[in-house]
C-alpha angles and dihedrals in degrees: 000000000000119000124198130200114198117207106189147146122259131204115225117238094359108107090168095060092041091051092054089048090054092046090052091050090048092053089052092048090050091057088056092049093244113175100190126024127188120209129191129274114279089008094159099041112022125241117231097087120156098212143018094244097062091042091051092048090060097038120106137207127243087252093059117132084235089076090046090057092046091049091054091052090048088052094050094045093038090229139136122213141166124220138172128241143154109261126203117202110178104305092340126104123201136179096230145176129209132201108213131186142162089290096050135258106357095183146349130211128193119208110257102183111060122190124201091259137107118321090349089078087066110032128094117256113262116262101192117101120234112267142142132254131208117246139160098030092182097077123110090243094053122249119347116243108228129194122194129212134162126230108280091037090076091060086073117069095201100071089045091055090047088061092049093053087048086063100256114177089182132022112207109206120185110193142179099202112175122211091269089064096052089115091060091050090054102043109028105056096057092040093053094045092050094045092052101027099232140113114276123200115190111187112187126184127235136211131049132297129183091330097321121114116201124217107214106202092148121177150184113216128191128227091269092051094258116146108243094176133002144157126206092195136089091227127119109264144148116228122200138191133175109226138190112225092203090069098070091041092062103066093178112100115196106199100167114015111252094352112060125028132143135191110189090195100044091043094056120119105199093171086077096048099074097118091060088073098041 
């Protein structure tokens, strides 16, 4: 299947403009025969809010007509994609990501790990456990199992391992890494993909917003930590990589036939890991 990582600018508090940008990128992805595209964190709403009230005002519920419009586009283009947005649920506010396909919203994730930065200073902590969702059923290997995470989540190996244990073939990470987080953009995606032997798509935004400049440096990494596609710029770009879903499903790595093999899942010893959860 063909993955796409969309590195793009976002306009704060302007859902209409951001929706048009998403739709334009999806048209481009469709011409390339992309089956799963990953967009940045807070793609629809922007991120660098100064208070909860202004963020809540622009936030949208899952039942918003915006998602109906995106679903119709996914159906027409026969494509799946993840994108970030600020979600309102009653009086609660979340930094969320949705997986959307031809049949509608396949899954939602709410950011669990919240840094002291941007809108994350004001949102509620996510309450949805890490899990995978089926997407792209037309692949030869059957549906792709997609796990979602948002930005700071990837700095913690535990949730990334939980997604691996849940059977993720692909982790879709939308981010808003500022320039000061460039090192994270360089180091973490290949490390997490290698540790868990799955594909890792890190879609960062670019541009500036309320004093923050975002670094780009998006990437697609393979199950061995190799860089399948990457940009070191902060320009708008769509990265693509053709991937084989059988690779992340075989966790056994044979480095020297009969003499050196590893399996980072079979070789785990969770009986010694108790303090991690304390």
